[in-house]
C-alpha positions in Angstrom: -21.1 56.2 8.8 -17.9 56.0 6.1 -14.5 56.1 6.6 -14.1 59.3 5.9 -16.3 60.9 8.0 -15.1 59.1 10.9 -11.9 60.0 10.0 -12.7 63.7 9.8 -14.5 63.4 13.4 -11.6 61.9 15.2 -8.9 64.4 13.5 -11.9 67.0 14.7 -11.8 65.4 18.7 -8.6 65.0 18.8 -8.0 68.7 17.8 -10.0 69.8 20.4 -8.7 67.7 23.2 -5.3 69.2 22.7 -6.5 72.3 22.1 -8.3 72.4 25.9 -5.3 70.4 27.1 -3.2 73.4 25.6 -5.6 76.4 27.7 -4.1 77.6 30.2 -5.8 76.7 33.3 -4.5 78.6 36.5 -7.1 77.5 39.2 -5.7 74.4 38.7 -2.2 74.0 37.1 0.7 76.1 38.5 4.3 75.6 36.6 6.6 76.5 38.5 9.8 75.8 36.8 8.1 78.4 33.7 9.5 81.3 32.8 7.5 84.4 33.5 5.7 85.7 30.0 7.7 87.8 28.2 10.6 85.9 29.0 10.6 83.3 26.7 13.9 81.2 26.1 15.9 83.5 23.2 18.8 82.6 22.2 20.8 84.9 19.4 21.1 83.1 15.6 24.6 83.8 13.4 24.4 87.7 12.8 22.8 88.3 16.0 18.8 87.6 15.3 17.1 86.5 18.5 15.8 83.3 17.8 12.6 82.0 20.2 11.3 78.6 20.6 7.9 78.1 20.2 5.9 75.1 21.1 4.7 73.3 18.1 0.6 74.0 17.4 -2.1 72.0 18.0 -1.8 70.2 14.5 1.4 69.5 14.7 0.8 67.8 18.0 -2.2 65.9 16.8 -0.2 64.8 14.3 2.6 64.1 16.2 0.6 61.5 18.3 -1.0 59.7 15.0 2.7 59.6 13.8 4.4 58.4 17.2 1.0 55.4 17.1 2.0 54.7 13.8 5.3 54.4 14.1 4.5 51.7 17.1 2.2 50.0 15.9 4.8 49.2 12.6 7.5 48.6 15.1 5.0 45.9 17.2 4.2 44.1 14.2 7.6 43.9 12.6 8.3 42.2 16.0 5.5 40.2 15.8 6.2 39.2 12.1 10.1 38.3 13.2 9.1 36.4 16.1 6.8 34.5 14.1 9.1 34.0 11.0 11.6 32.2 13.2 9.4 29.5 14.4 9.5 28.1 10.8 11.6 26.0 9.2 12.5 26.5 5.8 10.6 24.5 3.2 13.7 22.4 1.7 15.6 21.9 5.2 15.8 18.5 6.5 14.0 17.3 9.5 16.4 14.7 10.7 19.7 15.6 11.7 23.1 13.6 12.8 24.8 14.8 16.0 28.1 13.7 16.9 28.4 12.0 19.9 28.5 13.9 23.2 30.1 13.4 25.9 28.3 11.0 28.7 27.9 13.0 32.1 26.5 16.2 29.8 23.0 16.6 29.5 21.3 18.2 26.4 18.4 19.6 25.4 16.8 18.8 22.3 16.1 21.8 19.8 12.3 23.1 20.2 10.2 21.3 17.8 9.8 23.6 14.7 7.4 22.9 11.6 7.3 24.1 8.2 5.1 26.7 6.9 3.2 24.0 4.6 2.8 21.8 7.6 0.9 24.4 9.2 -0.9 25.2 6.0 -2.1 21.5 6.2 -3.0 21.9 10.0 -4.8 25.1 9.5 -6.6 23.8 6.2 -7.6 20.7 8.4 -8.5 22.9 11.5 -10.7 25.3 8.9 -12.6 22.4 7.5 -13.5 21.0 10.9 -14.5 24.2 12.3 -16.6 24.8 8.6 -18.8 21.4 9.5 -20.1 22.1 12.8 -20.9 26.0 11.6 -22.8 24.0 9.0 -24.4 21.8 11.9 -25.0 24.3 14.1 -26.9 26.3 11.2 -29.0 23.5 10.1 -30.1 22.8 13.8 -30.6 26.1 14.4 -32.5 26.5 11.4 -34.7 23.7 12.1 -35.5 25.3 15.6 -36.5 27.9 14.2 -38.6 26.3 12.0 -40.3 24.4 14.8 -40.7 27.5 16.8 -42.3 29.6 13.8 -45.3 26.4 13.5 -46.0 26.5 17.0 -45.9 30.1 17.1 -48.4 30.3 14.3 -50.8 27.4 15.7 -50.9 29.5 19.2 -51.8 32.5 16.9 -54.7 30.6 15.2 -56.0 29.6 18.3 -56.0 33.0 20.2 -57.6 34.8 17.1 -60.3 32.2 16.9 -61.5 32.5 20.0 -62.7 36.5 18.9 -64.1 35.2 15.2 
């Protein structure tokens, strides 16, 4: 399924779920705080018109759910990005710092270790090179084993077919 079909299917399923959720079912639910039918919450506008508060429609509820999900995801990713960025030193920051002499009876805690982005990228690059080497070794071993298995299978097939010829 392409992404458009999946999106439409997701919207339809969400719409059906919301509609089924809004269907009144008196056997299972009783809302004791609800107003009787016809006695909706009414108030008067500026010129005396009756203003009734209506529930949002199912489409608005569905899109409200999607908006809340998008907003939560955006907030979470921004928080993670901020935490991640706070762990790095600026590129031009010096790694050695001088501290004034502290009193001898006070215990001091060293600041947390931080690295620069270039150092992190160097470490990641080295790890990825190692992982690619390991992957290539495993792939080569698997291909060799596959070739051995294919030869054994071919020999067995030849033996079995030779019995009937």
